[in-house]
C-alpha positions as CSV (number, residue, x, y, z in Angstrom):
1,M,-5.2,20.1,-4.0
2,S,-4.5,20.9,-7.1
3,A,-2.9,19.4,-10.3
4,S,-1.4,22.6,-11.2
5,A,0.0,23.9,-7.5
6,P,3.7,23.4,-7.0
7,S,4.1,20.3,-4.8
8,R,5.8,19.3,-1.8
9,V,5.7,20.3,1.2
10,T,9.1,21.4,3.6
11,R,9.7,23.6,6.7
12,E,13.1,25.2,6.0
13,P,15.2,25.8,2.4
14,R,15.7,23.1,0.6
15,R,18.2,20.6,1.8
16,V,19.3,17.3,0.6
17,P,17.2,14.6,2.7
18,G,18.1,12.2,5.0
19,P,21.5,11.6,6.7
20,R,23.2,11.0,3.7
21,S,23.6,14.9,2.8
22,G,26.8,16.2,2.6
23,A,26.2,18.1,6.1
24,D,26.5,14.7,7.9
25,L,29.2,13.3,5.8
26,G,31.7,16.0,5.4
27,P,32.6,18.7,2.8
28,D,34.6,16.6,0.7
29,T,32.5,13.8,0.5
30,D,29.3,12.5,-2.6
31,P,27.6,9.5,-1.5
32,G,28.4,7.1,-4.7
33,T,31.3,9.4,-6.1
34,G,33.1,10.9,-3.3
35,P,37.1,10.0,-2.5
36,D,36.1,8.2,0.6
37,P,33.9,5.6,0.3
38,A,34.4,3.8,3.7
39,P,31.5,6.2,5.4
40,S,29.0,6.0,3.0
41,S,29.4,2.8,2.1
42,P,26.1,0.6,1.0
43,D,27.5,-2.6,1.0
44,G,27.4,-3.1,4.7
45,P,26.9,-1.7,8.4
46,G,29.5,1.2,8.4
47,P,29.4,4.5,9.4
48,A,27.0,5.7,7.7
49,G,24.0,3.1,8.0
50,R,24.5,3.3,11.7
51,R,24.0,6.8,11.8
52,R,21.3,6.6,9.6
53,L,20.0,4.6,12.1
54,R,20.3,6.4,15.4
55,Q,18.8,9.7,13.3
56,S,15.8,7.9,12.4
57,K,15.4,6.5,16.2
58,A,16.2,10.5,17.2
59,D,13.7,11.6,14.9
60,A,10.5,9.4,15.8
61,T,10.0,11.8,18.6
62,R,8.7,14.8,16.0
63,W,5.4,15.6,15.4
64,D,5.5,15.6,11.4
65,A,3.6,14.3,8.4
66,T,5.7,10.9,9.5
67,A,4.2,11.0,12.7
68,V,0.1,11.6,11.8
69,L,0.4,8.6,9.0
70,T,1.8,6.5,11.8
71,G,-1.3,7.4,13.6
72,Y,-3.7,6.7,10.1
73,A,-1.9,3.4,9.8
74,F,-2.0,1.9,13.5
75,L,-5.7,2.8,13.4
76,I,-6.5,1.7,9.7
77,M,-4.6,-1.5,10.2
78,L,-4.4,-2.8,13.8
79,M,-8.5,-1.6,14.5
80,P,-11.1,-4.3,13.2
81,A,-12.2,-3.2,9.9
82,T,-15.3,-4.0,10.9
83,E,-16.4,-1.3,13.7
84,T,-17.5,1.9,12.9
85,V,-18.6,4.6,15.5
86,A,-22.7,3.8,16.5
87,N,-24.9,5.9,14.1
88,L,-22.3,7.0,11.8
89,G,-21.9,4.1,9.3
90,A,-19.0,2.9,7.1
91,L,-18.1,6.8,7.8
92,G,-17.7,6.1,11.5
93,S,-14.1,3.6,11.6
94,P,-11.2,5.4,14.0
95,A,-9.0,5.3,10.8
96,T,-11.5,7.6,9.2
97,M,-12.4,10.1,11.3
98,Y,-9.0,10.4,12.4
99,S,-7.5,10.7,8.7
100,V,-10.1,14.0,8.4
101,M,-8.4,15.4,11.6
102,A,-5.0,14.4,9.6
103,L,-6.0,16.3,6.5
104,L,-7.2,19.4,8.8
105,W,-3.8,19.9,10.5
106,F,-2.0,19.3,7.0
107,M,-4.3,22.2,5.2
108,A,-3.8,24.4,8.3
109,G,-0.1,23.8,7.8
110,R,-0.9,25.6,3.7
111,M,-3.0,28.2,5.0
112,T,-0.5,30.0,7.6
113,G,2.4,29.1,5.4
114,H,4.0,27.1,7.2
115,L,4.2,24.2,4.6
116,R,4.8,24.9,0.9
117,L,4.7,22.3,-2.0
118,D,7.7,21.5,-4.4
119,P,7.1,19.7,-7.5
120,G,9.4,17.5,-7.2
121,S,6.5,14.5,-5.6
122,S,3.8,16.2,-8.1
123,S,2.9,13.6,-10.1
124,V,1.2,11.3,-8.0
125,R,-1.1,14.5,-7.0
126,K,-1.9,14.6,-10.5
127,A,-2.6,11.5,-10.8
128,M,-4.9,11.6,-7.5
129,C,-6.3,15.1,-8.8
130,L,-8.1,13.0,-12.5
131,L,-9.2,10.4,-10.2
132,M,-11.1,12.9,-8.0
133,G,-12.3,14.7,-11.2
134,V,-13.7,11.8,-12.8
135,I,-15.4,10.6,-9.1
136,L,-17.3,14.2,-8.8
137,I,-17.9,14.1,-12.2
138,S,-20.0,10.3,-12.2
139,Y,-21.3,11.5,-8.6
140,V,-23.4,14.8,-10.4
141,G,-24.3,12.3,-12.6
142,V,-26.2,10.5,-9.9
143,S,-28.8,13.3,-10.1
144,G,-29.8,12.7,-14.1
145,R,-31.1,8.9,-13.5
146,V,-33.5,7.8,-10.8
147,A,-31.6,6.3,-8.1
148,S,-32.4,5.1,-5.1
149,G,-31.8,6.4,-1.2
150,A,-28.9,3.6,-0.2
151,E,-27.2,4.7,-3.5
152,I,-27.6,8.1,-2.6
153,Q,-26.0,7.8,0.3
154,A,-23.5,5.2,-0.8
155,A,-22.6,8.3,-3.8
156,D,-22.1,10.7,-0.7
157,R,-20.0,8.4,1.9
158,A,-17.9,7.8,-1.5
159,L,-17.4,11.2,-2.2
160,I,-15.8,11.8,1.6
161,I,-13.6,8.9,1.2
162,G,-12.2,10.0,-2.2
163,L,-11.6,13.2,0.0
164,V,-10.1,11.3,2.4
165,W,-7.9,9.5,-0.2
166,C,-6.8,12.4,-1.6
167,G,-5.6,13.6,1.7
168,L,-3.6,10.8,2.6
169,V,-1.4,11.3,-0.9
170,A,-1.3,15.1,0.1
171,M,0.5,14.5,3.3
172,A,2.6,11.4,2.3
173,S,3.9,12.9,-0.7
174,A,4.4,16.5,0.3
175,G,4.8,16.3,3.7
176,I,7.4,13.6,4.0
177,T,10.6,15.7,2.6
178,D,13.2,13.6,4.6
179,R,15.0,10.2,3.4
180,G,15.3,9.0,7.1
181,R,11.4,9.8,8.1
182,L,10.9,8.2,5.0
183,D,12.2,5.1,6.1
184,V,10.8,5.7,9.7
185,L,7.1,5.5,8.6
186,L,7.7,2.6,5.8
187,R,9.0,0.4,8.7
188,R,6.2,1.2,10.9
189,L,3.9,0.0,8.2
190,V,5.8,-3.4,7.7
191,L,5.9,-4.2,11.5
192,F,1.8,-3.3,11.5
193,G,2.0,-5.4,8.5
194,T,3.7,-8.4,10.6
195,V,1.2,-8.1,13.3
196,V,-1.8,-9.0,10.9
197,A,-0.2,-11.5,9.1
198,A,0.6,-12.7,12.9
199,M,-3.4,-12.6,14.0
200,G,-4.0,-14.6,10.7
201,I,-1.6,-16.8,11.1
202,L,-2.7,-17.8,14.9
203,E,-6.8,-17.6,13.8
204,F,-5.8,-20.3,10.6
205,F,-3.9,-22.9,13.3
206,T,-6.6,-22.7,16.7
207,G,-9.5,-21.4,14.8
208,F,-9.4,-18.4,17.1
209,R,-10.9,-14.7,15.7
210,L,-9.5,-12.4,17.8
211,T,-11.4,-9.3,16.5
212,E,-14.8,-11.5,17.4
213,H,-13.5,-11.0,20.9
214,I,-12.2,-7.4,21.0
215,V,-15.2,-4.9,22.0
216,L,-14.2,-1.3,22.1
217,P,-16.8,1.3,24.3
218,G,-18.4,3.7,21.4
219,L,-17.8,0.8,18.6
220,Q,-20.4,-1.5,17.1
221,T,-19.8,-4.1,14.1
222,N,-21.3,-2.4,10.7
223,I,-19.7,-4.9,8.0
224,M,-19.8,-8.4,8.5
225,P,-16.9,-10.4,8.0
226,G,-16.7,-12.8,5.3
227,A,-15.5,-15.7,7.4
228,G,-16.0,-18.8,6.5
229,D,-13.5,-22.1,5.4
230,R,-12.5,-23.4,2.2
231,G,-11.2,-27.1,1.4
232,G,-11.7,-27.9,5.6
233,H,-9.2,-25.1,6.5
234,L,-10.2,-21.9,8.2
235,R,-9.2,-19.0,6.0
236,A,-6.7,-16.3,7.7
237,Q,-8.7,-12.5,8.1
238,G,-6.7,-10.9,10.8
239,T,-8.4,-7.1,11.3
240,T,-9.7,-7.5,7.7
241,T,-12.8,-7.5,6.5
242,Q,-12.4,-10.5,4.6
243,P,-9.5,-13.2,3.4
244,L,-9.4,-11.6,-0.2
245,E,-8.5,-8.3,1.6
246,F,-6.0,-9.9,3.9
247,G,-4.2,-11.8,1.3
248,A,-3.9,-8.5,-0.6
249,V,-2.7,-6.7,2.0
250,I,-0.3,-8.5,3.2
251,A,1.1,-8.8,-0.8
252,V,1.5,-5.2,-0.8
253,H,3.5,-4.9,2.4
254,L,6.0,-7.7,1.4
255,P,8.0,-6.0,-0.6
256,F,8.8,-3.2,1.9
257,A,9.7,-6.5,3.9
258,L,11.9,-7.8,1.8
259,Q,13.8,-4.6,0.8
260,Q,14.4,-4.1,4.6
261,A,15.7,-7.3,5.2
262,G,18.0,-7.0,2.9
263,D,19.5,-3.6,3.4
264,P,22.7,-3.6,4.4
265,A,22.8,-0.9,7.2
266,R,20.3,-3.6,9.1
267,R,22.3,-6.2,9.1
268,L,24.0,-6.0,12.6
269,P,25.9,-8.6,14.3
270,G,23.4,-11.3,16.5
271,W,21.2,-13.8,15.7
272,R,18.7,-11.5,17.6
273,N,19.1,-8.7,15.1
274,N,19.1,-10.9,12.4
275,A,16.0,-12.9,13.2
276,R,14.4,-9.1,13.6
277,R,14.9,-8.3,9.9
278,L,13.8,-11.8,8.3
279,A,11.0,-12.6,10.5
280,P,8.4,-10.0,8.9
281,V,9.6,-11.5,5.8
282,A,8.9,-15.2,7.2
283,I,5.5,-14.5,8.7
284,M,4.3,-12.7,5.7
285,I,4.8,-15.4,3.5
286,V,3.7,-18.0,5.8
287,S,0.8,-16.1,6.3
288,L,-0.3,-16.2,2.8
289,P,-1.2,-19.6,1.6
290,M,-3.5,-19.7,4.8
291,T,-6.0,-17.1,2.5
292,V,-6.6,-20.1,0.7
293,S,-7.0,-17.5,-2.1
294,R,-6.3,-17.1,-5.4
295,T,-5.9,-13.5,-5.2
296,A,-3.1,-14.1,-2.3
297,I,-0.6,-16.5,-4.3
298,I,-0.7,-14.3,-7.4
299,G,0.0,-11.3,-4.8
300,L,3.0,-13.2,-4.1
301,V,4.2,-14.2,-7.8
302,V,3.6,-11.1,-9.1
303,T,6.1,-9.6,-6.0
304,M,8.6,-12.1,-6.4
305,A,8.8,-11.8,-10.3
306,I,9.3,-8.3,-10.2
307,L,11.6,-8.2,-7.3
308,M,13.7,-11.1,-7.6
309,P,15.7,-10.2,-11.2
310,S,16.8,-6.7,-9.6
311,W,18.8,-8.8,-6.6
312,P,22.2,-9.7,-7.3
313,K,23.1,-13.0,-7.5
314,E,24.0,-13.7,-3.9
315,R,20.4,-12.4,-2.7
316,R,18.6,-14.3,-5.2
317,R,20.3,-18.0,-4.6
318,P,18.7,-18.2,-0.9
319,A,16.1,-16.6,-2.2
320,Y,14.7,-19.6,-4.2
321,F,16.5,-21.8,-1.6
322,M,13.8,-20.5,1.1
323,A,11.0,-20.3,-1.4
324,L,11.0,-24.2,-2.1
325,F,11.6,-24.8,1.7
326,G,8.5,-22.5,2.7
327,A,7.2,-24.8,0.2
328,A,8.0,-28.0,1.8
329,A,7.0,-26.6,4.9
330,V,3.7,-25.8,4.5
331,R,3.2,-28.5,2.8
332,V,4.6,-30.5,5.9
333,L,2.8,-28.8,8.8
334,V,-0.7,-28.1,7.1
335,P,-1.4,-31.7,5.0
336,G,-3.8,-30.4,2.1
337,L,-3.1,-26.8,1.9
338,M,-1.3,-27.0,-0.9
339,G,-3.3,-29.1,-3.1
340,T,-6.4,-27.2,-2.2
341,I,-4.8,-24.2,-3.4
342,L,-3.3,-26.1,-6.8
343,V,-6.8,-27.3,-7.2
344,L,-8.2,-23.7,-6.9
345,F,-5.8,-22.8,-9.9
346,S,-6.2,-26.0,-11.6
347,S,-10.3,-25.8,-11.6
348,A,-10.0,-22.2,-12.9
349,S,-8.0,-22.8,-15.8
350,G,-10.6,-25.8,-16.5
351,N,-13.8,-23.5,-16.2
352,S,-14.8,-26.0,-13.3
353,D,-14.8,-24.0,-10.4
354,N,-17.8,-22.1,-9.4
355,S,-16.3,-18.7,-8.2
356,T,-14.4,-18.5,-11.8
357,Q,-18.2,-19.3,-13.6
358,A,-19.6,-16.6,-11.3
359,R,-17.0,-14.1,-12.4
360,T,-17.7,-15.1,-15.9
361,K,-21.5,-14.8,-15.7
362,D,-20.9,-11.2,-14.0
363,Y,-19.7,-9.8,-17.6
364,A,-22.7,-10.2,-19.3
365,G,-24.8,-9.5,-16.2
366,V,-23.6,-5.3,-15.9
367,A,-23.6,-5.2,-19.6
368,P,-26.9,-3.9,-20.1
369,Y,-25.6,-1.0,-16.9
370,I,-22.6,-0.2,-18.8
371,K,-23.8,0.3,-22.1
372,E,-26.9,2.8,-20.1
373,R,-23.6,5.3,-19.1
374,L,-20.8,4.4,-20.5
375,W,-18.4,7.2,-20.1
376,F,-18.8,8.0,-16.4
377,G,-21.0,5.6,-14.7
378,R,-24.0,5.1,-12.7
379,G,-21.8,7.0,-9.8
380,P,-19.3,5.9,-7.3
381,S,-20.4,3.4,-5.1
382,T,-23.8,3.4,-6.2
383,F,-23.5,-0.4,-7.9
384,I,-24.5,-1.9,-3.9
385,P,-24.7,-5.8,-3.9
386,A,-27.7,-5.9,-2.4
387,L,-29.8,-4.1,-4.9
388,Y,-28.2,-5.4,-7.8
389,R,-24.8,-8.3,-7.8
390,Y,-21.2,-8.8,-6.7
391,T,-18.8,-8.2,-9.7
392,D,-15.3,-9.2,-8.2
393,N,-13.5,-7.5,-10.2
394,Y,-12.6,-3.9,-9.4
395,Y,-12.2,-3.1,-13.1
396,L,-15.6,-3.9,-13.7
397,L,-17.1,-2.4,-10.8
398,A,-15.2,1.0,-11.5
399,L,-16.5,0.5,-15.5
400,V,-20.2,0.5,-14.1
401,E,-19.5,3.2,-11.1
402,I,-17.6,5.4,-12.9
403,G,-17.3,4.3,-16.8
404,V,-14.6,4.4,-19.0
405,V,-12.9,7.4,-18.1
406,G,-12.9,6.2,-14.8
407,V,-11.1,2.8,-15.4
408,A,-8.3,4.6,-17.3
409,A,-8.1,7.4,-14.4
410,V,-7.8,4.2,-11.9
411,L,-5.2,2.5,-14.7
412,V,-3.3,6.1,-14.0
413,V,-2.9,5.8,-10.6
414,Y,-1.9,2.7,-10.5
415,L,0.8,3.4,-13.3
416,T,1.7,6.2,-11.8
417,G,2.8,4.9,-8.5
418,I,4.5,2.1,-10.5
419,R,6.7,4.8,-12.5
420,A,8.0,7.1,-9.5
421,G,9.3,3.7,-8.1
422,R,11.3,3.1,-11.2
423,L,12.3,6.7,-11.6
424,G,13.1,7.3,-8.0
425,R,15.3,3.9,-8.4
426,R,16.8,5.6,-11.7
427,L,18.1,8.4,-9.7
428,S,19.3,6.5,-6.5
429,V,23.3,5.4,-5.9
430,D,22.1,3.7,-2.8
431,P,21.6,-0.1,-3.3
432,A,19.2,0.1,-0.1
433,Q,17.3,2.9,-1.6
434,R,17.6,1.6,-5.7
435,D,15.8,-1.6,-4.0
436,L,12.8,0.9,-2.1
437,G,12.1,1.6,-5.9
438,Q,12.2,-1.2,-7.0
439,C,9.8,-2.4,-4.1
440,F,7.1,0.1,-4.8
441,A,6.6,-0.7,-8.0
442,A,6.0,-3.9,-7.0
443,A,3.4,-3.3,-4.7
444,F,1.8,-1.0,-7.7
445,A,2.1,-4.0,-10.2
446,V,0.5,-6.1,-7.6
447,M,-2.2,-3.6,-7.4
448,L,-2.7,-3.4,-10.6
449,V,-3.0,-7.5,-11.2
450,I,-5.6,-8.2,-8.3
451,S,-7.9,-5.9,-9.3
452,A,-8.8,-8.2,-11.8
453,T,-9.7,-10.7,-9.2
454,F,-11.7,-9.1,-6.9
455,D,-12.8,-5.0,-5.7
456,T,-9.6,-4.3,-4.1
457,L,-10.6,-0.2,-3.7
458,S,-13.7,-1.2,-2.4
459,F,-12.5,-2.8,0.8
460,P,-11.7,-0.1,3.9
461,M,-7.9,-1.6,4.5
462,L,-6.3,-2.1,1.6
463,S,-7.8,1.2,-0.2
464,G,-6.7,3.2,2.7
465,L,-3.2,1.7,2.3
466,F,-2.9,2.5,-0.9
467,F,-3.0,5.6,-1.2
468,L,-0.5,5.6,2.1
469,L,1.7,4.0,-0.3
470,L,0.9,5.9,-3.3
471,G,1.9,9.3,-1.5
472,C,4.6,8.0,-0.3
473,S,6.1,6.5,-3.5
474,G,5.6,10.4,-4.6
475,A,7.6,11.3,-1.5
476,Y,10.6,8.9,-2.2
477,L,10.4,10.2,-6.0
478,G,10.7,13.3,-4.9
479,I,13.7,13.0,-2.3
480,A,15.6,11.0,-5.0
481,R,15.3,14.0,-7.5
482,A,16.5,16.7,-4.5
483,E,19.4,13.9,-4.4
484,A,20.0,13.8,-7.4
485,A,20.1,17.6,-7.9
486,Q,22.7,17.8,-5.5
487,R,25.0,15.6,-7.1
488,E,24.9,17.1,-10.3
489,Q,25.7,20.9,-8.3
490,R,28.5,19.2,-6.4
491,M,30.0,18.1,-9.9
492,S,29.3,21.2,-11.6
493,G,31.3,22.7,-8.6
494,A,34.1,20.4,-8.3
């Protein structure tokens, strides 16, 4: 995956992706500019919206990048993150092994000439190349110091995981060239996220952790889950490794659940259809406070702060009402939960919280390691808590492991995802697709902020989901650019 290589995979000559192309709307209709707004009206479930849903369902049987990445999303989110294949350690998770095979599928398509790249989505791949290049330099630097066997093994694993991340970004950004197929993948991600959130709610109220009772042949527990309670409340965890990761995963999914709930094409008559649209949003929002963590609440606040100003008034007002109603419902149904969360924030601001004090001490504790190797760090994943200490701050951890240059590369990746969403939003004319661009910006903004509260990319489910969404943001931008180019051609030829 070269930063200078042409970008984007297609199987046929360039055309406007998705069911909103000229071939679908008729020869004299231009989305957003044509003389007959009825077929392509984004303001309701018109013929174009229903046609888009039917086309997406018909395309669901394709064996393409969307289908391959759906398999990865299923394994990374619905299989317990603590379980791996025996004797393979952290690299033995089903999702990791599947992603390696998926990357081989992608490379075979490139080598046989069936897949080609187009520059429309190259920005996310270039950012990923930058991060991978820094990881490689830092990895080589491990040999320049005295490192333990555990550190060397950890660096080897980090290099392989980095290649897996590159494969996810490449497959999603270059392999998805159709608007409908991107929508299908995002709907499936929201579905999986809803299942994880529902499992967390079940755990919170019943104390029954489903993942502890799932026994899969050939798998064993490799990561001890960070279970426990806080303030007398059992913390929701789902299939993740610990409540912090659970809250971050749900917060990153929430923008897309909100976008799909507000998509005019999905507003079909009947209470069942409305329940199907709104249930994922309700389940995710309810599950976030059940982590009893500041990170989840911060993720929720960042999401709403970025999305709500972009909504029309008729959509913002119900959102305000639902927020107040939801907070009141949580206070009534779970006495003491809202108070516990408020105490977490007040104690943090007053410096009387043990967690906050521990994070503050981390700065002084890691300073000697940072000074020792300032620019490229001690090596990826080599700052093992069992040998050194926890950091609870991904930027601080990255500064130790991959140095100042590495932290800059991580920030470039986060900001590239935000830029892809914002730029794609400006190029889109369909309100639902413009909302989708804002959702990508919100998801990566959440990651940008909460990386200061815990070691985000050190967790398997969250990191895999993040790089999958990074590739999807590149695909979204490439599709938006192709659609904008065709609109310009039509206008110039009119």
